[in-house]
C-alpha positions in Angstrom: 110.4 114.0 90.3 109.3 110.8 92.0 110.4 112.3 95.4 108.1 115.3 95.1 104.9 115.3 96.9 103.0 115.4 93.6 104.1 112.0 92.3 104.5 108.5 93.7 106.4 105.4 92.5 103.4 104.2 90.6 103.7 107.3 88.4 107.2 106.4 87.3 106.3 104.5 84.0 104.0 107.3 83.0 106.7 109.9 83.7 109.2 107.9 81.6 106.8 107.6 78.8 105.9 111.3 78.8 109.5 112.4 78.8 110.4 109.9 76.0 107.6 111.2 73.8 108.6 114.8 74.5 112.2 114.0 73.6 111.1 112.3 70.3 109.0 115.3 69.4 111.8 117.9 69.9 114.7 115.7 68.6 114.6 117.3 65.1 115.5 120.6 66.8 118.8 119.2 68.1 121.8 120.9 66.6 125.2 119.3 67.5 126.9 122.6 66.7 125.0 124.3 69.6 125.9 121.7 72.2 126.3 118.1 73.4 123.4 115.7 73.0 123.5 115.0 76.7 123.0 118.7 77.5 120.0 118.8 75.0 118.4 115.8 76.7 119.0 117.2 80.2 117.4 120.5 79.2 114.4 118.8 77.6 113.8 116.5 80.6 114.3 119.4 83.1 111.8 121.7 81.3 109.3 118.9 80.7 109.6 117.5 84.2 109.0 121.0 85.7 105.9 121.4 83.5 104.6 118.0 84.7 105.1 118.9 88.3 103.3 122.2 87.9 100.4 120.6 86.0 100.1 117.9 88.7 100.0 120.4 91.5 97.3 122.5 89.7 94.9 119.6 89.5 91.8 120.3 91.5 91.1 117.9 94.3 87.4 117.3 94.8 85.8 116.7 98.1 82.3 115.2 98.6 79.9 117.9 99.7 78.5 115.9 102.6 82.0 115.6 104.1 82.2 119.4 104.6 81.1 120.7 108.0 79.6 124.0 107.1 79.0 124.8 110.8 82.7 125.0 111.4 83.2 127.3 108.4 80.8 130.0 109.7 81.9 132.0 112.7 79.7 131.4 115.8 78.5 135.0 115.9 77.0 134.6 112.4 75.6 131.1 113.1 73.4 132.6 115.9 72.0 135.1 113.4 71.0 132.4 111.0 
């Protein structure tokens, strides 16, 4: 996850914490008769990690309004009419 464009190395402690909390929350659902504990952990981490990546990519990036050049956004033909 750290290697994705959405996260950087500074996010690592937060990612570990989020995944640990998630694992603790779903641990009561673990059933050894259904599979190995390592498989359970891998599935929890994979699903949670993918959700974190999607959520991070959906965050809205704000841009200061004064940094937008509106003249470049309007075609030249329409600028002359304004």
